[in-house]
N, C-alpha and C positions, 0 to 999 in steps of 0.2 A: 292300220298297226300301231303301238303306243308310240310317244315319244321316247327317242333314245337320245345319250349322248353320247358323242365323237371326240377322241381326239386327233384333231388333221396336223401332220407337221408341211409345211410350208416350206420352198425352197427354191433357187433363183441362181443362176450364173452367166447367165446369157441376156444381154438386152433384146427386148423382141416389143412388142406395141404398147406397153406401159412404160417404157424408156428403162432407164439399168437395172439391174438386180432387185436393190434394195427399193426400189419404186414400185415394184412388181409385185416384191411380195407386199408389201402395204395396200397395192391395190386389191390383190388378192385376198388378205383378210380383210380388207372394206368389204368385199362381195360378201364372203363366206357367213360374216356377222359373227355372234359369239361373242369371246371372250378370248382377244388376243395377248400373245405373249410378247414381248418385246423382240422387235430385230436384233443378230448377231450374226456376224461375219466368222464364215469359218472356211478352215482349209478343205479341197474336191478331195474327193476319193476317185479311185480309177486314173484312168490318162489325162483328165481333163488339167487345165491348170489354172482355169480360172476361179478365183474366190467365191464360195456362195455368201447369201443373203438367207438366213432360217429366220423363221418362226414357227409357232404352232398356234391352232384355235382349239376350242372346246363350242363346239355349235351343237346344238338342238335341234333332231331331225325325226321326221315319223317315217322315213326311208330306211329301206333293208341296206345292209352292208353293200349289195351289189348295184344298188340302186344310185347308192349315194357313191359309189366308186361309178357309177356312168357318168352321173351328173361331175362330176371334180376330172373326169377326161375330157369332157366338153368344154371346163373353164380352161383347163392347157391349152386344149387347142383353140380356143377363142385367143390367149394370151400371145399365142404365137409358137405354140410347141409342135416341135416336130419330131416323127419317129427318129429313131437316131441308135447308136451302139448304146451299149450298155454305161452308163455312170458319163456319158459326154455332155457336152454343156446345154444346157436349156433355160428355154425363156422363163419359166412355170415348173414345179413339181409337187404335187398334191400328192397325199399318202394318208390312208385312214391308218393310223397309230393303233388308237385301242377305241374300245366300243364298248358302254355300258351293258351290254346283252351277252359280254364275255367273249368267247372264240365262234369264229365262221372261219370253215376249209372249205373249201373247193379249189379247181385247178385254178380260176382265174384270181382268187382273192383269197389272201390269210390274213386273219386278224384274231391277236396283234398280229402287227408286221413284223415279219421273221429276225427284221435286227435289229431293230430301235433299241435292245439292250444295252448293243456295243456301239451306239453310236452319241457322241455326246452334243453331235450339233441338232439332235433331235431332245434327247433325255434335258440339256441346259433351258431350252424355250420352254419345253413344257413343263418343269418344274416351277417353273414363274406362275404356273395356272393352275395346275392339279398334282402339285408335292404326294399329295397323300391318296392318290389313284392307286388301286394296288395291281399289279401283271397278275394274270387268272395264271399265267402259265407256272410262275416263281412264288406269286404271294406276295414279292416284295413291293413298298412303296417304289414310287417315281423319285423320291429324297433317297430310298435307299439304292436302288439302282443306280443313281447317279454317283452316290459317293462310292459305291464300290469301283463302278469305272474309273473317277477320276484317282479313286487311293490305287488302284491297280498299274494305272497311266505313271504313276508319282513313285513309286516305288521303284522301280529299274534305275531313275535318277539320284534317287537316294543310296539306292548301294554303291553307284557308281562313284558318288561323292565322297563315300565315308573313308 
């Protein structure tokens, strides 16, 4: 198979085998290789109350999306990830966000990640390493998606303060 480029989101909000969340994210980025984005702090989604450490990596791989997903899940387990409730605390979370091959859809995997367009904690780090990567669904660049998302969040505040 030809070499592909993947954008992988990296996050953690629970201490695990590699220490606190920020240390786990840094260790995962080193393990993944490629080009890493800065690590940011972000609020959790859902019922979790712990702050997340988030980043992203651009990696090259000759693996298909399902093969890369299997490798990412193995890395999560090695870092101490346990099966649990959706959006719960986790020692490491690795998600395939984008793939240079475009789209991939199966029952177990969807690329692009279905929710990445609405998640600033994915777009902000990704923006620093791949601002011009275009979403195959909308045709918009990561820079444009991030601008739309942050503008949408700022608009209600401006309306209230006017």
